[in-house]
C-alpha positions, 0 to 999 in steps of 0.5 A: 534305931533298933538292932537287926533281928533276923527271922529264921523262919523267913530265912529258910522260907518255912512256916512256924508249924514246919517239922524238922524234915521240912526245915532240913529240906529247905536248908539243903535247897538254899545251901546249894544256891548260897554256899560260897564254894558252889555259887558265884558272887558275894553270897557269904552273908546270906549263907551265914544267915541261912546257917544261923537259922538252921542251927537254931531251928533244928535244935528243939530247945533253941527253937522253943526259946526262939519261938518265945522270943518271937511271941514276946516281940509280937506282944510288945509291938504297938498296933499300927494306926492303919490297921482296922479292927473288925466291927460287929455287924449291925443288929436291928433294934430289938424293938422292931422284931416284935413289930414285924412278927405282929404285922405278919400275924395280922396278915395271916389272920386277915387271909384266914378271915377271907377264906372263912367268909368265902367258904360260908358264902359258898355253903349258903348258896349251895345248901340254903338258897331255894331252887329257882322256880319256873316262870310263865311269860305271856307275850302280848302282840300289839295290833294296828288299826287294821287288825294286823299284828304289829311288831312284837316288843323286844324282850330280854333273852330268857334261857327258859324260852330258848330251852323250850324253843329247842325242845320244840325243834327237836320234837318236830324233827322226831315227828318228821323222822317218825313220819318217814319211818312210817312211809318206809314201813308202808313201802315194806308192807307192799313188798311183803305183800308181794313175797310168795308163800312158803310153799309157792313156786315149783322147783322147775321155775326156780331161777338159777344163778348165773355166777359161780360166786357172788358177794353183796356188801352194805351197811356193815353186812356181808352176804356170800353165795356160791353156785355149783352144779345148779345148787346154790348156798348162802352165808350171812356175815361169815356164818355157816353155809345154808341152802337158801330158797330162791323165788321168782317174784316176777317183773324181773325180781328174785327173792332169796330167803333162808340164807341164815339159820334164823330165816330173818334175812332175805335179799331181793335181786333185780335180774341182770343188775348187780347194783339194784339189790335190796337186803330185807330184815324180818322180825320173828313174826315175818314182818319187814323191819329194815331194808337197804341197798347193797352192792354185789360183785356181779349180777346174780340172776 
């Protein structure tokens, strides 16, 4: 049986790296609790061990000798069977790592080969393939015994045929619009034929405005006219006010021209009707180019 070997560091409750001040503080704290004169109960033996530990550790020479004793005691102590030594981590065999590297290299090489082949095919299709040529398809219509056209054979859809059909439809629409424009031009020509000459009409027969202020709007245009003491003035699209020329066309119609400096705009009024007003636009030669209805605030004449 081994003799008792006290551990002074455990008795004071400090580590081996504690300095002198920490050792002194730990001794004072426990001495107040274990001193026979200050505590109750049989604590003389614990106090003796505390005092012995403090006497050894507060002396640098005795502490150094005690530390050497602890080191020799730890070196001579046999290892316990239940203590496991830390084993080194398993490292894969060195022969597998080159295989993994070789497999990754082959994978990257395969990807690079696929990219090169794809780029070559795209370049060939873009630069070397000939352009598609237009083809003409002749459709033969079968006829029955009576000479009537039979049912046309079913043909596969051809984008060229569809494109030509669309072009024909658009051309037909353009022709219809052009015909409508020609009809409108003819009507405007008839209206132009009824336009009085520049010097026709006498001042005494000039119709007078029945409203002091008039505004006509249509298709983004704005015509304003004012009348004061029998004198009428007009303004086109907020332009400068000019004195227009007012002519009676007969059959209840009045033509107001020169309502803007270029004399390219005129308005045809229907007497007593603010909705029956037509705006005329002339070209430099005096031909009517456009005509459309405008709505006025009040009846002008």
